[in-house]
TORBA-32048 format. One record per residue: x, y, z of N, C-alpha, C in turn; residue in three letters. Coordinates in pm, whole numbers, plus 50000, padded with zeros to 5 digits. Atoms other than C-alpha are relative to their C-alpha. Layout:
<koldos>
XYZXYZXYZALA/...
</koldos>
This chain:
<koldos>
500704989250011500134998150003500795014050014MET/499424988950005501315033449885499165013050087HIS/500754990149905500735059150148501415009250023THR/498874986349973502475097250157499495009350104ALA/500394987549896501815118150461499915017049940PRO/499574984350050503285148250298499424999849892GLY/500414991450124500985150749977498504990649968HIS/500554999350019497875141350060498974996250158GLY/500514998649926494995148750327499954985450088PRO/500605015949891493715109450469501334996849960ASP/498485005449961497675099750412500395008250114ASP/499184994749846498595127950675499074993350114PHE/501005000449842495805116650909500084982850054ILE/499065017249991497235078650855501045002950048ILE/498775000549974500675088150914500105007950125GLY/500224993649823499355110651250500164986150086LYS/500585009449912497445079851364501364991450064VAL/498785009950001500845057651307501384998650037TYR/498414993350003503935083151352500624995349852ASN/498875006550119505015074351011500595014649950LEU/498884988850038506545109450979499075001149871GLY/500844993150101505575137550709501385001149940VAL/499225004250033507735132950454499715012149845VAL/500704996250150507415157250114501135012249971SER/499074999650037509905161849898500115011449899PRO/500414985350102508375189949668500405011850045LEU/500204984349917509045225849675498775004349897ASP/501004992250072506135250449552499814999549870GLY/500015007250145507005241349197499754991349941ARG/499635016050024506635206449223501344993549930GLY/498535003050005510425202349188500524996550071ILE/499645003949914511875175749369501385003750071PHE/498994998549924514295184949686501044997850011THR/498905004549977517125173349830499824985750090LYS/500875009349952514715149849986499434991749899GLU/500605010550087513985133949640500714989749998GLY/498995010150023517395119349661500254998549850GLY/499245000050177518195109549273499525009549890ILE/501064989450087515425129649156500135014650027PHE/500094985649958516325162249283500235007049855GLU/500264996750121515595187349032498825002649907GLY/500694999950054513465174648847498365002350028GLN/501454994949968509575180748792499124992250010ARG/500435012749957507075155248952499614992249895TYR/500405009750102505705147248625500504992449869ASP/498884998550095508565144748429500514986050111LYS/499375007949936509965123048681499024986450065ALA/501105009249953506975100248748500504985049925ASN/499835014750055508135072748503501684990150072PRO/499055003749925511675070848605499864992250154LEU/500235008749851510695061748967499464989049997VAL/500775017550084508555030948787501444988849962VAL/498705012850036512145019348605500915002250148GLU/499345001249915514045027148926499874992550114HIS/500165009249894512055008349145500024984949923LEU/499825009850043512104982748877501734992449985LYS/499185002949994515714982448866500674996150117GLU/499105008049917516264973949213498584991650048LYS/500715007649997513674949549178498594998550109GLN/500664993049878511514966949403498554998849966ALA/501724998950062507984964349198499494987549956LEU/500185010650010506114938449203498914997849861LEU/500454997550142504044947648877498655018050009GLY/500794989249955501954981248754499734999549881HIS/500605003750082499384986348520499435016150051SER/500864991150027497405020148416498205001750028THR/502385002549950493465027148532500085013449999PHE/500354983849971491465055448524499365005550099ASN/500554996149863490415072048846499765016049983HIS/500494987050054488765107148918501225003650121SER/499124996549936491485129449053499995015050009TYR/500544988149982491595162349177500725009649904GLN/499264992050112492145191748953499495015050004HIS/500294988449957492085231948978498815005749918CYS/501404993950082488515247548903500035007949930TRP/499724996650025489715271748784501285001149798ARG/498595004350122492915262848497499234986149976CYS/500105016650019491585223348507501044996049997LYS/498425013150005495345207948536499654996250145LYS/499995010549837495555183748805501175007150066PRO/499294995849886496825192049108500654990550075LEU/499285008449878499085178349406499875005050110ILE/500024995049859498665180849770501624998850041PHE/498835002849915501805190049976499755008150160ARG/500294993449842502025193350356501055010149967ALA/499144986049978503375226050421499725009450114THR/500614993749845503625249150766498985010549971GLU/501394987750004500365272050797500025004450148GLN/500474994449876499155294151047498704992950023TRP/501555001749967496195280951264499555000450103PHE/500444993949844493475293151495499284990650048ALA/500355013049909492555267451778498335008450021SER/500805001649948488935262951833499204994750120VAL/499985008749886489365240552103499375010350117GLU/500264990249912489195271452308498335002950082GLY/501104995549995485725281852272498524996549920PHE/501045011650098483705254152026498775000750166ARG/501055001349957481235252352341499505011250027LYS/500884989549991480105286952379499595009449864ARG/500874995950086479825291752037499084992449934ALA/501575011050044477405261451990499205004050091LEU/501174992949922475905278052288499245014249917GLU/500334985850053475655314552081499094993149909CYS/501205003950122474155293051794498575000549997ILE/501345003949984471045288551978499415014750064ASP/500404984150014470785329052057499545004949838THR/500144993650091470305333351698498754992849895VAL/500675004650072467395330451458500204994849889GLU/498995007150160468175305051147498714996749903TRP/501155000250102465765307650859500834994249854LEU/501015010649947464975284250727500814993750165PRO/500075003949834465235264251084501204991949966ASN/499225008350037467325238950904501965003450025SER/498714987149971470265266650934500704997850118GLY/499525003149890470655260651255500794987250027ARG/499095013250060471905222151236500524994749940ASN/499005001750099473655227350962501575005850071ARG/499454993649992475735251551092500554993050166ILE/499555006549830475925237351484500694984550005PHE/499295011950034477015198351333501335006749923ASN/498484994350045480165218451159500885005150094MET/499254993949911481145240151421500344989850107VAL/499605007749926480875209651669501074987549985GLU/499325014649992482795185151487501535009049847ASN/498984992550086485225211451291501404999450044ARG/498625001650006488945207951263500455011450063SER/499634988249986491045236451380500265009049906ASP/500114990750126491025268451121501335003849922TRP/498804993850081493955273250881500055012849943CYS/500454982550022493895308950824501045005349881ILE/499394998150095496925309750611500014999949907SER/500105003350112497265315450238501195006849928ARG/498834996850085499695315249977499765010649897GLN/500704990250117498235344849750501115011650069ARG/499304988650013499775377049618500015011750071ALA/499824992449960497805397549730498484998350116TRP/500784999949885495155400350063500605008850137GLY/499704993349880495475412050401501334989250088VAL/498725010649893499015399650595499614996850121PRO/500285001749850499145381250896501385005250055ILE/499034989749924501275404551114500974994550073PRO/498865011149965504225377251202501165005649935VAL/499374995950057507685385751171501654989550059PHE/499255010449941510445360351158501555001450040TYR/498425000549974514285361951303501174997349913CYS/499315002350107516885363351019500644986850097LYS/498705004349926519485346851300499284987450029GLY/500125012449916517325320051473498664993749920CYS/501115001550030514285320451265498334999850069SER/500955000749888511855323151562498775008349946GLU/501154991050022508465337951502499585010350108PRO/500174986649947507925377551625498254997750004LEU/501294993849991504315381751725499474997450139MET/500354994549874503245396852038499415011149982SER/500914989649988500505423752150500725009949954ASP/498994985850009503355450352133500325000049865GLN/499855000650097504165440851817498505004849886SER/501335001450025500415432551671499505018549989ILE/500464986349985499635469551781500745010549938GLU/499114993950078502255486751631499464998949792ARG/499815001950099501675467951340497925007449919VAL/500834996350023497905478051355499815019549969ALA/499774985149994498675516051422500305007149870ALA/499625000050139500415513551122499055002649862VAL/501144999650057497535503750912499215007949974PHE/501084989750029495225527451028500365010449937ASP/499724987250047497005554750904500404999149841LYS/499735003050060498755540950604499414988049941GLU/500465010250076496685511350500500924985749974GLY/499325012649949497425475050512500934994949869SER/499005003350136499955476950139501285006850092ASP/499044993249884502325495850397501004985750056SER/499435010849975503085457050496500945000749900TRP/499155006950122504835450650147500955012950007TRP/499384985750038505955490350160501415001850030GLU/499054995449920507795493350453500974986350060ARG/499465009749950510685473650621499804998550106GLU/500615005349871509965451750915500805011450121PRO/499484991149878512185475851120499245011250002SER/501154985750057509605505651023499014996250103TYR/501005002849920507145484851251500434995250110PHE/499755005649906509355467851517501415009050100LEU/498794990049886511595497351680500114997450110GLN/499525003749867513265489751972499814989050076GLY/500535013949985511845452251943500914993549981LEU/498325008650089514615423351933499304981850012SER/500295015450045514085386551901500834992850158CYS/499755007549920514595360252225501474997949986LYS/498204999850021518275358452057500705011050022CYS/499584985949981518695394252091500505003949891GLY/499624997550149518895397251709498795011349948SER/500254986650087517175429451554499344998049880THR/500154999750133516995418451226499014988649917ASP/500985013350015513715403651117499335002149811PHE/500825002850165511895393350759498655001850051ILE/501845001849960507745397350722499894982549972ARG/500705008950055505545370150654499755003549854GLU/500774997850107504515366650334498544993249951THR/501185002950035501795347450357498665009650038ASP/500814991149925498015365050396498914993150076ILE/501515006149935494695357450602499034992549901MET/501445009950057492005332450481499175010649970ASP/501074985850058489745358250272498514997450127VAL/501475003349862486955342250570500335007350096TRP/499774994149870488605356350855499925013049949PHE/500204987450040488835389750632498235000450019ASP/501094995650005485205389650586499204994450167SER/500815001649900484245372450925500505010950102GLY/499794986949926485845401151115499305016449912VAL/500594995650073483455421150908498865011250152THR/500804994249863481145428651255500845005750089HIS/498784990949899484405446751449500365007349886ALA/499614992650085485925461451144498995007049946ALA/500904990850056482925474951001498645006650077VAL/501195000049909479735475651246500485008450073LEU/499394999049880481765482251570500815015449979ASP/499464992850047483725510751397499215014549945GLU/500494989050060481035530951229498674999550088ARG/501234997549870478415543251488498414998149978PRO/501324996850050475675552551229499614980549941GLU/500865014450082475085512051149499854990850149LEU/500585006449847474415506151526500524987950047GLY/498855003949951477195485051620499254981349944GLY/500085011949954477045442751732498624997050050THR/500135009450130475285424251703498955001449877PRO/500594996150208473835427551295498614993849994CYS/502095000850018469905427851265500144984749909GLU/500465006550124470315406150987501774993049881LEU/498925004850111472915381250787499384995249856TYR/500725009050061472035366650451501044998749888LEU/500045004750135473215344950203499944987149965GLU/500395014250105473535311549974500734987250178GLY/499765013749903473555278650194501484995350048SER/498705000149962477495277350135500365002950096ASP/499554996449958478105296850338499645000450167GLN/500045009649892477185275450661501444999950044HIS/498165000649926481035266950655501005006249931ARG/499364987150066481685300050498500335013650087GLY/499974990949936480925334950589499584998950126TRP/500485002149855478475325050864500524994350142PHE/499445004949890480845303351049501585010250045GLN/498834996349991483665324651028499545014550084SER/500544990749939481735354251138499594994850175SER/500695003949863480245334151454501554996550071LEU/498815001149923483885320251563500555011750045LEU/499144989650013485785354051545499585009350097THR/500354987349884482935374251744499594990950143SER/499935010749858482685341452033501365005250008VAL/498405002749954486375343252056500255016850081ALA/499824985949936486595384152089499045008550112VAL/501234995449900482995391852242499234993150050SER/501315008649911481345362452350498695000049978ASP/501385000350058478495366152146499725003249852ARG/500695002450150476675360151823500965012849915ALA/499464988850065477875387651560498605003249916PRO/501365001750060473945384751453498984996850049TYR/501885001349964470105382451528499384992049959LYS/500445009450102469175365251225500874997549900THR/499415003450114470485344750963499384993849867VAL/501295007350135468705333750613500874998549897LEU/499275001450119469955316750376499114990749895THR/500395001750132469015311150005500644988349940HIS/499915009450045468815289749803501495005549855GLY/499474998550116470945289649416499474999849880PHE/500825003350142469405297849106500374996549913VAL/500105005450144468735275948822498864996849946VAL/500864992450065467025272048549498944991150007ASP/500735002549984463915261148485499914982049980GLU/499825010450011464475223348478500464995650103SER/499035004049887466685226548816500934998249955GLY/498635001150032469795224648637500435014850040ARG/499454989749951472585245948745500305008149859LYS/500234991550149473055276448476501874996449977MET/498405004650077476405269348259500025009549898SER/500364993750081477335291147999500154989449887LYS/499375013450120478675258947800499044994749943SER/501515006650033474905247547836499305007449898VAL/501324988350056473285278247708499085004150080GLY/501284999049978470855280847956500495010750123ASN/499904992249846471925311248206499455011549909VAL/500614989650033469755340348225500375011450021VAL/499164987849960471135375848225499115008750059GLU/501284995349985469285394648427500035022149933PRO/499994988750124470415426948174498934997349914ASP/500765006750113468115406347919498715001250067GLU/501324997049927465385405548136499755008850042VAL/501114988149967465085440748263500015004249859ILE/500504995650116465365451147896498644996949944LYS/500765006850014462665428147787498505004250062GLN/501464999149920460445428848085500035015050106TYR/500064990949917461485456948290500904995250133GLY/499905005249850463185454648648498984997150091ALA/500925005949841460045453648876499424985549968ASP/500085016549997459325418348682501204994950051VAL/498525005149953462825409248770499884999950168LEU/499974997749857462135418849136498954994250057ARG/501235007149991458625404749100500734986250020LEU/498995013349968460905372049067500094997450122TRP/499255007449844462725371049347498995002650095VAL/500724999849920459715383749534498744982550018ALA/500475013749990458015348149431500274988850004SER/499475015149996460055321849467500155000550173VAL/499515003649859460835302349787501215000249998ASN/498094998950028464365310649820500824989150072TYR/499465003449931464885289150074500724983549927THR/499465009550130465335261049789500695005249917ASP/499184999550118467295261949469499045009649900ASP/501074994850040465465287149277499685001949852ILE/500135006050136464295283148939499645012349906PRO/500444992250071463765309848661500684996649853ILE/500315004450153462905308848264499445008449946GLY/500424992150045461495324248003498384995550035LYS/501604999849961457765307548104499735006250097ASN/500154997549818457995317348464499945018750004MET/500044988749985459005354048365498745002449938LEU/501644994150022455695355748111499145001450084VAL/501605004949928453545342548352499635015250074GLN/499754987649938455445372648584499595009249934LEU/500414987450101455055398648327498464998150022ALA/501375000250008451135386748297499455009450140ASP/500684994249894450715392348690500515012550000VAL/499764986950010452635424948662499065009449913TYR/501234996450107450295434948378498785003650088ARG/501014999549915447425428548612500085007550101ARG/500304988849897448455447648903500275012149925LEU/499944980250043449295480548676498454998849951ARG/500925001149985445755471048575499055003350065ASN/500845001849901444235470348867500585017550031THR/499954985549948445805505848942499705011649905ALA/500744992850140444605518948612498795004750042ARG/501454993849950441285515248722499715006250114PHE/499884995249871441965528049083499975014749982LEU/500214985750024442955561648911499075001049912LEU/500764994150102440915564148609498285004350072GLY/501235000149981437805558548834499935014050168ASN/499614987849858439125586749110500355016049902LEU/499124988450085439755613948822499015009450052SER/500354985149940436905635448975499934998650170ASP/500185004749903437465625049317500635008450080PHE/499324993249921438235651549575499984992650152ASP/500545002549873438505637549912499715007450065PRO/500164990249900438425666950148498905004549914ALA/501484996650029435015672749969499284988749943VAL/501315012050072433745640349858499984986550074ASP/499635007849928434865618350110498884996650069LYS/501405011949892431725590850276500904998350131VAL/499775005749880432255589250619499924983850007ASP/500245015750012432775550450699497964994650102LYS/501514999949942429215552750888498804997449921SER/500945001650139427505555050533500244996749920LYS/499595010550128429595530250348498844989950010LEU/500945012949984427295498750261501014988650061SER/499055008549907428435467450416501084990749892SER/498455007250118430305453450085500675011250023LEU/499234990750003432415486550093501004997150146ASP/499655002249871433025483050481501134987949994ARG/499745019549989433955442250399501465005649906PHE/498724993950087436655459350172501425008050034VAL/499284996549892438235478250372500274995050105LEU/499445003649898438155459250632501534984549962HIS/499135010750115439885430350346501615006350038ARG/498304995150059442635458450261500505003250145LEU/499434996249827443255463450683500754987049934ASN/499515014450034444015423550667501175000149934GLU/498795001650096446185423750388501045010150075VAL/499164995949913448305449450523500314994150139VAL/499795004749922448405433350830501064985149998GLY/499635009850019449355402050717501415000649870GLU/497864998050063452435417950460500825002950056VAL/499604995149865453475434450732501064986950057THR/499215014849909454165397150907500664994449900ARG/498845003150128455205387550558501295000950008ASP/498134992449994458335411850573500204996750091PHE/499685005349854458715406950923500774986350006ASP/499405014449987459395370350861501014997649859ARG/499594998950115460915378250539499484982849884PHE/500865013250089458225351550371499775007349849GLU/500484992750118458425374250036498804993049947PHE/501125004150098456665348949853498495001550036PHE/501374995549881453865349750105499065014649924LYS/500394987250043453425385149995499505001749865TYR/500135001950182453505381149610498714990050024TYR/501275006349970450925355049686498705008950018GLN/501045001849938448575371349890499655018149903LEU/500734992650076448675406149675499525002649864LEU/500525004250147448205388849357498674995050021GLN/501525002249975444955374549515499225013350004ASN/500924988349980443805407249655499695009549907PHE/500404989750076444045426149373499204991149859CYS/500145007250129443145397149098498324997550050GLY/500995010749939440475380049319499125011350086VAL/500634995549948439315403649562499245015949942ASP/500094986750032439525436849417499154995849839LEU/500545000250136439185428949026499114991749988SER/500605013050030437325395849018498655007850094ALA/501564998849876434565407649302499525015750022PHE/499944989949970434855441549404499775010049905TYR/500414987650141435095463849076499124997649910PHE/501495002850108432665441148909498935001650077ASP/501014995049917430195449349125500125013950020ILE/500574984350016430495484949164500095006649894VAL/500424992850122430855491048810498665007749969LYS/501454995850037427175498348807499655016450092ASP/500414986849896427265525249130501045006649871ARG/499074990050091430455541148895499625007449870LEU/500524994950141428965541148564499055004449991TYR/501354995450009425465544348607499405012850083THR/500094994249914425495563248898500065015449967SER/499724989350024424975606448896501084999650059HIS/498144999449927429045616748968499955000450083PRO/499274994049863428345632749278498384994950078LYS/500545004849870425565607049422500724992650138ASP/499335002049920426485595349747500174982649993GLU/499705010950049426245560349644501825000849914ALA/498785003250050429075565649392501295004250071ARG/498984995749951431105589349596500824986850153ARG/499625010949932431005558749847500834988049931ALA/499335009950083432665537849629501285005249935VAL/498554993650017435295563449558500965005450086GLN/499664998049882435885566449903500984986450031THR/500025016149996436655530549911501464996749924VAL/498495000250052439145532849613500705009550019LEU/499014989449941440765561549742500864992650107CYS/499005005949861441935545450054500614988249963GLU/499265011350039442855511349846501055004449943VAL/499254999250043444895526549625500995012750096LEU/498934997249896446495547749905501134988950070HIS/499445011849948447605515850063500724989549877THR/499555009250066447865495649762501385005449934LEU/498934993750008450845520049654501304996250034VAL/498845006949928452775516949921500424983250008ARG/498975013349961452985482549959500454988849884LEU/499845005950109453485476849608501695006750011LEU/498184989750000456955502349634500764988950071ALA/498615010949911459175476549834500854994249873PRO/500065010750046458795453149566500655003349884VAL/499614992350129458155473149236499945010750010THR/499784986749960459105505049312499125009249880PRO/500344990850048458895518948980498375001849971HIS/501005000149976455645507348952498835009150080LEU/500634989849885454665523149244500355013349953ALA/499464983650025456515557949177499265003149850GLU/500934997550158454415557248791498905002650073ASP/501125001249936451135549749008499745016350033ILE/500104988349883452105578649256499775014949915TRP/499784985050077453085604848932499055001649986GLN/501114999250060449805598548808498765008350109HIS/501164995249912447855609349113499245012849968LEU/500254981250013445295642249085500565004050131SER/499404988449864446505668949286499214998950123GLU/500515001649833443695669249536500404985050090PRO/499125009549903444675631949589501125000350039ILE/498534998449931447985635049627500255008950100LYS/499734990249886447615665149857499194993450147GLN/500605011149871445225637850096501174989550061SER/498885009249996448145617050068501415003350082PHE/498284991149931451045644350201500535003949968GLY/499064993950105451805656849906501394999349945ASN/498545004850000455105636149913500435003049833GLN/499794999550140456945643949578500014982749929SER/499635013250051457525605349559499434988050105SER/500525014749892455875571349700501104997250123VAL/498835007349970459265559749838500665010650115LEU/499704990149873458995592450083498794999550082LEU/501585000649922455735581650243499664986250095THR/500545010349897455095559750546499614991149930ASP/500395015850000454545522250495498894999750086TYR/501644994449949450655517650553500184990850144PRO/500115009249896450025500550911498374998250054VAL/500845004150007447125484451033498925009050120VAL/500604988549934444325507051127498704993150046ASP/501365006249880441545491651417498575002549923ALA/501634995350022438665512651277499964998249878SER/500585008550103438535492050986499364987849986LEU/500545010650012437775463151101498594998350046GLU/501064999449978434485450751050500024982649997ASP/500155017149972434285409951175498674996349932LYS/501565003750047430455415051087500095000149864GLU/500424993950138430355427150742501154989749996ALA/499455012650048433535401450660499574987750014ALA/501075011850011431255373650775499334997049950ALA/501725000450065428265380150618500635000049842TYR/499695001450121430375385550265500474988849979TRP/500225011750071431785355450271499994989250005SER/500715005150060429255340350277499625001649852ASP/500744996350163427945357649995501024998449866LEU/498984999750050430915352449835500314983249938MET/499995015950029430655313549803498845000149942ALA/501145003150079427165316949690499965006749868VAL/499454996250170428185340849385500454991049982ARG/499195011750091430695315049308498954986149906LEU/500955007350032427575290649288499215008549892THR/500304985350135425745321649072500984995749878VAL/499775001250067428055323148873500254987449906ASN/500255014850017428145286548794498744999949878LYS/501414994850063424325288048681500705006649879ALA/500244986550145425205320748476501444990349895LEU/498845001650116428545302248307498944986649911GLU/500565013150076425945268648194499085006449938GLN/501004993050049423725294148068500475004749885ALA/499284995650110426335311347854500254989749924ARG/499645014150090427885276247770498894997149863ALA/500865002350070424335268747623499615011249921ALA/500194990350086423925299447440498765005550050ARG/501604995549956420465306647626500155017450020ALA/499414988449926422295340747750501685006749922ILE/498884996050021425315365347632500355004150124GLY/499514997149861425735386847924498904997450125SER/501015000749904424865380748245498605005850089SER/501194985950006422275409748228499045000049998LEU/501145005850063420205389248042499354993250104GLU/500915012249918419445365048303499715008350163ALA/500674999849891417665363148637500004988850060THR/499805012649849418225343948973499784997150071VAL/500495005049959416785324249148500654990450154MET/499845008849920417885305649475499194996950139MET/501185005349920416415283349717501224992050120SER/498975005049896418745275050079499194987750122PHE/500265014049899418455239950276499895010050133GLU/500034996549884419465258950578499425014749975ASP/500714988950008416765284050641500635013350088LYS/498794992249979418895307250888500815008149939GLU/499144997750083421365312050609498805009249867LYS/500624991850114418325320350352499465017750063ALA/500944987049955416875348050576501085010150049ALA/498894990250035420485364650596499945005249884LYS/499494997150158420695365650247499055007949959ILE/501394994350027416925375750215500155017750048LYS/499994984049903417825407550446500385009549896LYS/499224987550031419795423150168499584996549803VAL/500835005050124417655408249846500455011149907GLU/499994989850096417245443649690501545003849939LYS/498774995450065421175445149612500234985749946ASP/498975007450099422045412449507499714994849867LEU/500044998050124421115415449153501325009049954ALA/498874991350052423735441549153501744994050046THR/498805007849940426385416749342499984990849885VAL/499945009650108425335387949084500665006049827PHE/499404992450100425775415248810498654992849885ILE/500665005450025422245399048711498805013449984THR/501614991950010418515420348606499744996950113SER/501065005549903417075401948891500264989950105GLY/500325009949847417405380449213499484999050118ALA/500955003249875415415363849464500394991950071GLN/499995010549837415585344249800498824988249962VAL/501204997949983412835321649764499574991150137SER/500325005349901411165307450070499834986550027ASP/500375009350033409515273749959500844995049883ASN/499655008250113412075259849708499965006049843GLY/499854990450173412315268949326498684997249964LEU/501475003750081408745270749127500154991649916PRO/499925012350115408125239448921499315007649878LYS/500574998950148405955261248650500425017250022ASP/499024987349998406475298748534500855000449901GLY/498634999550106409435311348354500554985849972ALA/498705012550044411985288848191500955000350073GLU/499245001150006414465277848331501644994249941VAL/499215007850105417415276748142501844993650078ILE/498945011449956420305264648386499875001050149SER/500345002949848420435248748714501354995950071THR/498945005949945423115242148979499765000150146VAL/500125004549835423195225749319501164996350094SER/498705001649898425685225849600500245002950115GLU/499774996349852426395227549968498935006050010ASP/500855000049937423315233850038498945008549963GLY/501084990150110422085255349757499815000349870LEU/500345003550179420255254949435499655012149973THR/499864987550061420465285049203499404994749859VAL/500595002950121418155283748895500275013249920ALA/499844990250100418645310348611499414997249887ALA/500784997050101416245320848383500335016849962TYR/499574987850085416085346848086499175010450068LYS/501154991049916414885382248235499405004349878ALA/501144997250108412045397648094499895016450008SER/500184982650052411285434248008501104999049893GLY/499524991850101413395457847818501595005750022ASP/498624997649985417075464847774500345009650009LYS/499904987950029417855497847886501385000249948CYS/499074997550047420315513247668501275010850014ALA/499394989849947422335532147922500514989450083ARG/499395008949914422865504348203500054984649981CYS/499975010450023422205475347996499264989850041TRP/500855007449930419535458948279498945000349879LYS/501055003250038416465441848154498925006950109TYR/500854993849932413575460848352498445000149906THR/501694997250050409715465848301499915012349972GLY/500674984449980409765504548329501215006049892ASP/499364997250121412055508248018499195009049947VAL/500714989350050410875542847854498055003850079GLY/501134995149898408285545948142500175012650021SER/500474984249912409405579748230501065009749880LYS/499664990850153409935598847844500185012050016THR/499554986549997410895635247863499185005749827GLY/500594989950150410015656947547500874992749885GLY/499325005950143410835645747184500374985750054ASP/499985007849961410655614747372501304992350043ASN/498664999950010414305618747466500594987550059GLN/499675012049949414285588047726499324986549990PHE/501135011050044412445563847559500614988049989GLY/499495009149993415035538447556500944995250184ASP/499164999249831416235541747947499074995550108LEU/500895005649892414775525248273499885004350023CYS/500004983849924413635552448511500984999150129GLY/499684994949936416355550648713500825002049923PHE/499174992850075418705561548430499105008749932CYS/500654985750043416155588348304500005007050145ALA/500444989149876415915601248642501545005950029ASP/498574996650000420175601948634500055012849892VAL/499834987750128420645619048286498695011149989VAL/500654985049957418035642848381500305009350042ALA/499974996049912419665653348646501455005149953ARG/499004995950014423175658548459499895011749915LEU/
</koldos>
């Protein structure tokens, strides 16, 4: 068995166990030294076949053959490497390992698995090799006596080096002679002639002391412990650990309160990105094609605790989400063009139950988004805001209130009530969007009307406004409970209308009326209280709640849906179509003015138009 303790980590460990001694007959250039005997001066790869021949000559070789096996290569130039046992500087962790493990449990680890990962690494780690043989970096402040080769590294010498570095920078180590740092200091042997150490500090030591070199040196940063360290999952072995060890060694505490770990960006198939494979997604190209906000939206949308996929299909979907967010904002801005909060705002006590429910839901979103931000769960923020804009607003509230917005008199209280809600939604939404999609939020802000901007504090930019906070006055649990039930009813009604539409019995939902029958009489009574508003909620020309089941005769049923104790029947709407609100009613033309000017309008629309 061939064992070379001077040329391999595993061999080195075996050599220590069996006291084999460490022989390393190669210099830093891969040339045999005097320890190489007859091969002195030859490069190791040139000498390999000569070693085999020499063993043959000495009849010390039983046999040899060539075979393929994995071998270490340089990650940068791809050339083969050899290990060499050399003298290095080490930092022992034995004196504070236990304390470091205790400090790990004072930190919040996100995700929780990060705690076990770093705990196991620190618990089982060996001494820390802190020296590196590189041309540039932070020097190790050690001097060597020219007479006896004894290293000089005392509190006094280190303080002198630190004082010079503070004034002249670390390059002074290479620019100044050792005597410049060591005036008056001598070796134990009496010599005052020294040479400097040429090794540099491990770069993880450099970054690991930023808690002291940056945070504690700059008062405006608040000192240590830091609120948050965040990096890739590989940094449990790197920066997170080096920061912990140096801080515990010096300050007896962890340097951070929270550590967040994220995965690595991969393509849509989960493969590592590689230029040779051609699956690299360049941020600049994404920004050129979709804009910076879509790229930021992608970051917010993914669960960063795992590897993070990105690709064309994902970006197309995110661009569509971004477009829908923008359309939500356009609806809000467009319908507030004639609204002055100082004059037109309606008091909350006069708002409808639906309006109060939307404000309640908006307030819930503020609380949930704030919680998600505090927990760094940005993907939940993304899901929540997408659902609020796409479902709660666009597909539900906006759909229902278009009738009030577009058919009421511009100054009617019912319309102003909707605008009051829309204004509150806009003020909150633009500030919720700002952290993730600042360009969209700023675009919205710059298109606010002057009266609305004045009511929002008249800041020149949304980024100068305060982040929204939960407002207890907007909470309305009674409205929330009621509208949660009614939203479920609306889903069933929509299914009945979709069936009728699919059968080509109707085109628009306004061409239908609906009748509902509930098995739960208490729920039926609850819904019946607002029967006059149901047609508006369902966007039909009529809606009724039946106390005695659905009638078996009368108008022709065009579709029926039954689920969860509710049966909904859709009928063809009777009456004529109003040319303005498009509802089918029996009073179209009932309020004709001179020259039959209102002949194609329902009574409601005729009254509104007469007042314009």
